N, C-alpha and C positions, 0 to 999 in steps of 0.2 A: 629485625630485621629479615625481610623474606628472601626466599633464594632468587627470585628474579632481582630484588636488590644488589644483594650480594655480589650476583654475576654482574651487573648493569656498573657498578663500581670498580669490579675487574677488566670490564671492557674499556670504560674511561681512561684506565691507568694503561692499559695496551695502547689504545689508540693516540694516546699523548706520548709513547715511546718512553713511557719512569717504568722500565720492567723493574727497578730495583725497587720500588714502591710496592709492589707485588709482596714482599717479604710481610708487609705487615699482616696481610690473610692468612699467614702461617703459625701454627701452635710451636712452641720450642721443639716439640719431639717428633714434628710430621713427617711423612711417607711420602716420597712422591714417585710414584711408577710410570716409566716411559717406555712401554711395549715395544713400539716402532722405532725406537730410535737406532740411528745407523751409528756406528758400525752392529752392534748388539744393544738389546735392552738396557736400561739405564733404571737404578732405583737410587733416590735422593733421599739421605736418612737424617732429619734436623735441619734447623733454622740456617744454623752456618752453612751447611752444602749445596739446601737450597738457593741462597742469597747468592752464594759464589754462581752458582748457573743462570741466576736470574742477571746478575751482572754481566755475564757474556750474551745473553739475551740483547741486552742496551747498547753492546757495544758492536753487534754485528750490523752490517751495510745494510738496513732494511726497512722499511718501515711497514706496518702492521694495521689493520683496521678490520674492526670486528664488524661483523654484518650478519642479516638473518638470522639471528639467537634465537631457540625454542629452549625454552626450559622444563625437564620434564622430572616431575617428583616422584619418589617410590613410596612403598609401604612403612619404609623407615624414616622419620621425621628428620636426620639428619645427613640422611641420602639424596641427591640428585643429581641428574646427569643434564650437562649443558650441551647442546647443538649448535653449531654455529660455523660461519665460513671467515677466513681471512682476506682479504684483498692484501697484497703483498706487491711491494714496489724494491727492486733491488737500488739501494740508491748511486751504485758506482755505475750502472749501464741501464737505469730507466726501465729494465724487464719490468714484467708484470705477470700475475698468477692467482688465480682464488683456489683458497686450499679448505677444502671441509675438515672440520674437528669435531672430536669428543669429549668430554671431560666427564668424569666421574667424581664428585666430590663426597667427601664425609667431614660435614661443619659440627662443630660444636663448641659451643658459648660464643660463638662468632669467628672461630678459626678453625680453617682447613686442617684438621688432623692427619686424613688420608687423602690422595688423588691418584687417578690413574687417568694418563692423558694420551690420548689417540689422535697426534699429530700425524700430517705424512710429510715425515721427514725427509724422504728421498724425494719430493717434488722440491720442496723449501731448498736443500741443497742444490738440485738441478739450477734453480734461479740463481744461485748463488755461484754458479760456474764449477761446484763441488762433485 
């Protein structure tokens, strides 16, 4: 599977609001870093912890649509960057926003073993009234 195909599958899951299904893309010992998470940076270690986090995303009063995807390859065949936008809508209020994102993935044997997720958590929080 190419990096473009891998990320396209990911975007399809997000666009359908099935966040918990994303866990199928992670290795058992995967590590996810979210340096811009609020109130402080977050590191999730292992599939169980990542799965709990994804379940919270699925429960959020928010719809997300991935668009404007650009995949950037690196010299390391396991590593790529995905640059994209989320079109967001708060389901409780109807408020909308577009948020830019960058994710760095290390994929080995078809599974994410490491990622760094650079999302604008502050803007997403404001959309949700936080």
